[in-house]
C-alpha positions as a Python dict, from the first residue, in 0.01 Angstrom:
ca = {
    (1, 'M'): (0, 0, 0),
    (2, 'L'): (-36, 305, -173),
    (3, 'I'): (-423, 502, -183),
    (4, 'P'): (-515, 631, -555),
    (5, 'N'): (-519, 1000, -540),
    (6, 'K'): (-945, 1030, -587),
    (7, 'N'): (-870, 1410, -704),
    (8, 'S'): (-629, 1292, -971),
    (9, 'T'): (-838, 1042, -1057),
    (10, 'E'): (-1166, 1286, -1131),
    (11, 'Q'): (-957, 1528, -1321),
    (12, 'T'): (-813, 1203, -1576),
    (13, 'Q'): (-1178, 1145, -1585),
    (14, 'L'): (-1277, 1476, -1649),
    (15, 'Q'): (-1036, 1541, -1937),
    (16, 'V'): (-1117, 1196, -2101),
    (17, 'V'): (-1482, 1334, -2138),
    (18, 'M'): (-1353, 1704, -2251),
    (19, 'N'): (-1124, 1564, -2504),
    (20, 'Y'): (-1412, 1357, -2606),
    (21, 'A'): (-1709, 1624, -2586),
    (22, 'A'): (-1421, 1805, -2844),
    (23, 'E'): (-1385, 1528, -3075),
    (24, 'L'): (-1814, 1500, -3118),
    (25, 'E'): (-1820, 1922, -3129),
    (26, 'L'): (-1565, 1878, -3411),
    (27, 'E'): (-1786, 1624, -3600),
    (28, 'V'): (-2085, 1812, -3560),
    (29, 'D'): (-1946, 2125, -3722),
    (30, 'R'): (-1802, 1879, -3968),
    (31, 'L'): (-2148, 1777, -4074),
    (32, 'R'): (-2338, 2091, -4042),
    (33, 'R'): (-2071, 2315, -4258),
    (34, 'R'): (-2151, 1976, -4529),
    (35, 'D'): (-2556, 2003, -4489),
    (36, 'Q'): (-2524, 2399, -4500),
    (37, 'F'): (-2314, 2349, -4810),
    (38, 'L'): (-2576, 2115, -4960),
    (39, 'Q'): (-2874, 2329, -4896),
    (40, 'Q'): (-2691, 2591, -5089),
    (41, 'E'): (-2623, 2312, -5375),
    (42, 'A'): (-2955, 2207, -5373),
    (43, 'R'): (-3100, 2539, -5451),
    (44, 'D'): (-2878, 2621, -5740),
    (45, 'H'): (-2999, 2281, -5904),
    (46, 'I'): (-3301, 2373, -5855),
    (47, 'R'): (-3336, 2735, -5958),
    (48, 'Q'): (-3069, 2601, -6257),
    (49, 'T'): (-3271, 2306, -6350),
    (50, 'R'): (-3632, 2578, -6364),
    (51, 'S'): (-3449, 2806, -6647),
    (52, 'L'): (-3353, 2538, -6915),
    (53, 'C'): (-3677, 2438, -6846),
    (54, 'R'): (-3790, 2761, -6937),
    (55, 'Q'): (-3502, 2808, -7183),
    (56, 'A'): (-3637, 2430, -7375),
    (57, 'G'): (-4000, 2588, -7417),
    (58, 'Q'): (-3842, 2933, -7590),
    (59, 'T'): (-3588, 2699, -7847),
    (60, 'Q'): (-3690, 2435, -8123),
    (61, 'N'): (-3376, 2240, -8022),
    (62, 'E'): (-3557, 1996, -7775),
    (63, 'G'): (-3265, 1769, -7785),
    (64, 'E'): (-2970, 1995, -7660),
    (65, 'A'): (-3200, 2176, -7351),
    (66, 'L'): (-3292, 1833, -7235),
    (67, 'R'): (-2851, 1711, -7228),
    (68, 'A'): (-2813, 2075, -7024),
    (69, 'V'): (-3046, 1929, -6813),
    (70, 'M'): (-2952, 1546, -6815),
    (71, 'E'): (-2609, 1783, -6746),
    (72, 'T'): (-2677, 1935, -6420),
    (73, 'S'): (-2855, 1681, -6290),
    (74, 'D'): (-2583, 1457, -6326),
    (75, 'G'): (-2335, 1708, -6152),
    (76, 'F'): (-2573, 1662, -5858),
    (77, 'D'): (-2642, 1339, -5855),
    (78, 'K'): (-2246, 1287, -5737),
    (79, 'L'): (-2279, 1548, -5483),
    (80, 'L'): (-2536, 1294, -5346),
    (81, 'R'): (-2292, 991, -5403),
    (82, 'D'): (-2013, 1172, -5230),
    (83, 'L'): (-2212, 1219, -4897),
    (84, 'H'): (-2245, 837, -4833),
    (85, 'E'): (-1882, 819, -4615),
    (86, 'P'): (-1630, 533, -4716),
    (87, 'P'): (-1724, 125, -4570),
    (88, 'G'): (-1651, 158, -4239),
    (89, 'Y'): (-1668, 535, -4128),
    (90, 'H'): (-1889, 624, -3806),
    (91, 'P'): (-1832, 940, -3682),
    (92, 'S'): (-1934, 792, -3293),
    (93, 'F'): (-1694, 554, -3301),
    (94, 'D'): (-1428, 535, -3066),
    (95, 'Q'): (-1285, 180, -3114),
    (96, 'V'): (-999, 119, -3347),
    (97, 'I'): (-1037, -28, -3698),
    (98, 'A'): (-923, -113, -4033),
    (99, 'I'): (-932, 185, -4206),
    (100, 'A'): (-836, 167, -4600),
    (101, 'L'): (-675, 498, -4640),
    (102, 'R'): (-733, 536, -4984),
    (103, 'P'): (-1131, 620, -5060),
    (104, 'L'): (-1064, 789, -4678),
    (105, 'A'): (-840, 1001, -4858),
    (106, 'E'): (-989, 1079, -5177),
    (107, 'H'): (-1384, 1125, -4999),
    (108, 'A'): (-1181, 1399, -4784),
    (109, 'F'): (-1047, 1591, -5049),
    (110, 'R'): (-1400, 1589, -5262),
    (111, 'W'): (-1583, 1739, -5028),
    (112, 'Q'): (-1276, 1957, -4880),
    (113, 'Q'): (-1289, 2079, -5277),
    (114, 'R'): (-1608, 2176, -5331),
    (115, 'L'): (-1572, 2370, -4999),
    (116, 'S'): (-1323, 2535, -5147),
    (117, 'G'): (-1429, 2586, -5511),
    (118, 'A'): (-1052, 2478, -5618),
    (119, 'A'): (-1202, 2302, -5862),
    (120, 'N'): (-878, 2260, -6074),
    (121, 'A'): (-676, 2047, -5783),
    (122, 'V'): (-531, 1718, -5762),
    (123, 'L'): (-494, 1442, -5520),
    (124, 'R'): (-183, 1261, -5524),
    (125, 'L'): (-138, 951, -5269),
    (126, 'D'): (142, 769, -5241),
    (127, 'L'): (97, 444, -4956),
    (128, 'Q'): (211, 186, -4814),
    (129, 'P'): (51, 68, -4676),
    (130, 'D'): (-322, 115, -4759),
    (131, 'S'): (-461, 78, -4463),
    (132, 'I'): (-384, 160, -4101),
    (133, 'N'): (-536, 58, -3771),
    (134, 'W'): (-644, 388, -3584),
    (135, 'F'): (-931, 564, -3470),
    (136, 'P'): (-1184, 615, -3757),
    (137, 'A'): (-1366, 1015, -3617),
    (138, 'R'): (-1018, 1126, -3549),
    (139, 'L'): (-828, 1036, -3825),
    (140, 'R'): (-1116, 1171, -4072),
    (141, 'H'): (-1045, 1552, -3881),
    (142, 'I'): (-696, 1513, -3933),
    (143, 'L'): (-738, 1511, -4313),
    (144, 'D'): (-1043, 1718, -4344),
    (145, 'N'): (-818, 1998, -4178),
    (146, 'L'): (-510, 1911, -4363),
    (147, 'I'): (-666, 1902, -4649),
    (148, 'S'): (-846, 2172, -4622),
    (149, 'N'): (-540, 2401, -4520),
    (150, 'A'): (-359, 2310, -4794),
    (151, 'L'): (-683, 2410, -5042),
    (152, 'R'): (-758, 2758, -4863),
    (153, 'Y'): (-421, 2861, -4905),
    (154, 'R'): (-372, 2771, -5248),
    (155, 'D'): (-177, 2970, -5482),
    (156, 'P'): (-381, 3072, -5804),
    (157, 'E'): (-75, 3228, -6005),
    (158, 'K'): (69, 2750, -6003),
    (159, 'G'): (-168, 2664, -6227),
    (160, 'E'): (-291, 2337, -6113),
    (161, 'I'): (-290, 2314, -5693),
    (162, 'R'): (-92, 2037, -5584),
    (163, 'V'): (-160, 1814, -5302),
    (164, 'G'): (26, 1470, -5136),
    (165, 'L'): (-69, 1207, -4915),
    (166, 'Q'): (227, 1000, -4844),
    (167, 'L'): (193, 685, -4627),
    (168, 'R'): (448, 488, -4466),
    (169, 'I'): (562, 262, -4105),
    (170, 'V'): (846, 380, -3983),
    (171, 'N'): (985, 246, -3632),
    (172, 'C'): (634, 102, -3544),
    (173, 'H'): (424, 446, -3563),
    (174, 'Y'): (266, 539, -3894),
    (175, 'E'): (410, 865, -4106),
    (176, 'L'): (160, 1047, -4277),
    (177, 'R'): (388, 1334, -4503),
    (178, 'F'): (154, 1599, -4626),
    (179, 'T'): (201, 1846, -4864),
    (180, 'D'): (80, 2104, -5141),
    (181, 'N'): (243, 2364, -5403),
    (182, 'G'): (65, 2672, -5216),
    (183, 'L'): (164, 3024, -5061),
    (184, 'G'): (321, 2847, -4855),
    (185, 'I'): (400, 3012, -4442),
    (186, 'P'): (671, 3290, -4331),
    (187, 'D'): (909, 3102, -4101),
    (188, 'D'): (828, 3334, -3807),
    (189, 'K'): (445, 3240, -3871),
    (190, 'V'): (470, 2869, -3838),
    (191, 'A'): (499, 2870, -3479),
    (192, 'G'): (155, 3099, -3446),
    (193, 'M'): (-63, 2874, -3674),
    (194, 'L'): (-23, 2567, -3414),
    (195, 'E'): (-136, 2763, -3137),
    (196, 'L'): (-553, 2846, -3135),
    (197, 'F'): (-737, 3111, -3278),
    (198, 'Y'): (-403, 3212, -3463),
    (199, 'R'): (-496, 3475, -3739),
    (200, 'A'): (-399, 3448, -4054),
    (201, 'A'): (-150, 3718, -4272),
    (202, 'P'): (-327, 3981, -4445),
    (203, 'T'): (-267, 3758, -4789),
    (204, 'R'): (-458, 3439, -4678),
    (205, 'S'): (-816, 3389, -4635),
    (206, 'A'): (-977, 3625, -4346),
    (207, 'G'): (-1085, 3379, -4083),
    (208, 'L'): (-905, 3220, -3778),
    (209, 'G'): (-650, 2958, -3915),
    (210, 'V'): (-710, 2661, -3630),
    (211, 'G'): (-673, 2398, -3877),
    (212, 'L'): (-318, 2288, -3798),
    (213, 'A'): (-384, 2374, -3443),
    (214, 'I'): (-718, 2126, -3410),
    (215, 'V'): (-412, 1872, -3573),
    (216, 'K'): (-185, 1901, -3312),
    (217, 'L'): (-437, 1887, -3019),
    (218, 'L'): (-572, 1548, -3161),
    (219, 'V'): (-237, 1382, -3259),
    (220, 'E'): (-77, 1491, -2946),
    (221, 'H'): (-389, 1376, -2721),
    (222, 'S'): (-342, 1018, -2902),
    (223, 'C'): (8, 1015, -2797),
    (224, 'G'): (182, 1153, -3147),
    (225, 'T'): (324, 1415, -3312),
    (226, 'L'): (344, 1664, -3571),
    (227, 'S'): (578, 1881, -3761),
    (228, 'V'): (545, 2155, -4010),
    (229, 'S'): (801, 2282, -4244),
    (230, 'S'): (765, 2558, -4470),
    (231, 'S'): (866, 2877, -4636),
    (232, 'E'): (686, 3113, -4843),
    (233, 'G'): (624, 3032, -5186),
    (234, 'Q'): (677, 2716, -5214),
    (235, 'G'): (450, 2508, -5046),
    (236, 'T'): (357, 2316, -4652),
    (237, 'S'): (486, 2037, -4584),
    (238, 'V'): (338, 1867, -4266),
    (239, 'I'): (510, 1514, -4110),
    (240, 'V'): (236, 1317, -3860),
    (241, 'V'): (338, 1069, -3637),
    (242, 'L'): (65, 828, -3542),
    (243, 'P'): (128, 535, -3311),
    (244, 'R'): (-35, 234, -3439),
    (245, 'Y'): (-315, -3, -3214),
    (246, 'D'): (-476, -280, -3124),
    (247, 'L'): (-779, -385, -3298),
    (248, 'D'): (-914, -379, -2953),
    (249, 'D'): (-776, -36, -2845),
    (250, 'H'): (-1025, 220, -2786),
    (251, 'I'): (-1068, 548, -2676),
    (252, 'D'): (-1002, 597, -2246),
}
């Protein structure tokens, strides 16, 4: 008769709790950054509306002034509509659900586009199938970080900034392929960027380049794999292979 190792069981349970706590921390950080951005946008909108109203009082062309106020109000209204998460997304929900990938990817892209200021960026989707059965919060963090990474390291000299996402089912797995036409990563830097707290090269944005490392951890905790191919000036390709789960599976 085998006697369970109490210490081993406790360590496993502790690791599960730590992993789940780490994912909740990621979600809290995402919402915090979103709220900070929204507060700044609200202040800017109020300041701009007041300025337009003052100008309207000094001009005889009231129609033109009202159109300007309407345009800035429409922009802020669009931002508020983007606050609503796609249907089926529950940040604290740790059970597998059917996720329509297109609206989730487009939603994540719009927010990362706003946060990075990449107004001329475009998202190209090639999804076969259109939906997957997976953990919604974990998938959102993967999308957020990889899209953010692509937009943060964009190449301003290339004109249109392109971010691509392809979904395929390969050997009972989901294969997500993220591509961009950005600055790219030198060969000797790729391995370092997969480690937490790696600092990007001076030519890139200041800060800790932890996006790829976070995705790698989330993917590996899900029994998946991540690979990166890139060359300087030629953009980056990230392939994420995720196991397929049943709808009644959950994080345990």
